[in-house]
C-alpha positions as CSV (number, residue, x, y, z in Angstrom):
1,M,200.7,-118.0,-50.3
2,F,197.0,-119.2,-51.6
3,E,195.5,-121.3,-53.7
4,L,191.9,-120.6,-55.5
5,L,189.5,-123.7,-55.2
6,S,186.5,-122.2,-56.7
7,E,186.2,-119.2,-60.0
8,I,186.2,-115.6,-59.0
9,T,182.6,-114.0,-58.8
10,A,181.3,-110.8,-58.2
11,V,183.9,-109.4,-59.8
12,E,184.1,-105.4,-59.9
13,I,186.2,-102.9,-61.4
14,I,188.3,-101.1,-58.8
15,A,190.4,-98.8,-61.1
16,R,191.5,-98.6,-64.6
17,G,193.8,-96.3,-66.5
18,R,195.4,-93.5,-65.0
19,S,193.6,-94.3,-61.7
20,V,195.8,-97.4,-61.0
21,R,198.4,-96.3,-58.8
22,R,200.8,-99.0,-59.7
23,R,200.5,-98.8,-63.6
24,A,204.3,-97.8,-64.4
25,A,205.5,-101.1,-62.3
26,L,203.0,-103.2,-64.1
27,R,204.0,-101.9,-67.6
28,K,207.9,-102.4,-67.0
29,R,207.2,-106.0,-65.5
30,F,204.6,-107.3,-68.0
31,G,204.4,-105.1,-70.6
32,A,202.0,-102.2,-72.0
33,G,198.0,-102.6,-72.0
34,Q,194.9,-101.2,-70.3
35,W,195.6,-102.2,-66.9
36,R,192.7,-102.7,-64.4
37,K,192.8,-103.3,-61.0
38,L,189.6,-105.4,-60.0
39,K,188.3,-107.4,-56.9
40,G,186.2,-110.5,-56.3
41,I,184.9,-113.3,-54.0
42,A,186.6,-116.7,-54.2
43,T,187.3,-119.8,-52.1
44,V,190.9,-120.4,-51.4
45,R,192.9,-122.7,-49.7
46,V,195.6,-120.7,-47.4
47,A,199.1,-122.1,-46.6
48,S,197.8,-123.9,-43.4
49,G,195.4,-125.8,-45.3
50,R,192.5,-123.8,-44.1
51,I,189.5,-123.1,-46.5
52,H,188.3,-119.6,-46.5
53,R,185.9,-117.6,-48.6
54,A,187.6,-114.3,-49.4
55,E,188.1,-111.2,-51.0
56,I,190.5,-111.1,-53.8
57,H,192.3,-108.2,-55.4
58,W,194.5,-108.6,-58.5
59,Y,195.4,-106.6,-61.5
60,E,194.7,-107.2,-65.3
61,A,195.3,-106.3,-68.5
62,H,193.8,-107.6,-72.4
63,G,196.7,-109.8,-73.7
64,V,198.5,-110.2,-70.0
65,G,195.9,-111.9,-67.8
66,R,195.7,-111.6,-63.8
67,V,198.6,-110.7,-62.0
68,G,199.4,-109.7,-58.3
69,L,196.5,-112.3,-56.9
70,K,196.2,-111.4,-53.0
71,I,193.7,-111.8,-50.5
72,K,192.5,-108.9,-48.8
73,R,189.9,-110.2,-46.2
74,Y,188.7,-113.2,-45.3
75,L,184.7,-113.4,-45.4
76,D,183.9,-116.2,-42.8
């Protein structure tokens, strides 16, 4: 687990619409919407207490918000 310590910056869309592979699972769990997969950069605190800059990936839909945040890689 991790805690976001800063806003997510340099946000880019990785996939949207039918290109989102987990779209069916997201709709089943969170409801219908225009699902997108995004990535960005943020400062995070990991479970050990260390602080890192990291690339974060997540899914998002209008009316649902961010779900499934995960650290893809550390940048420092």
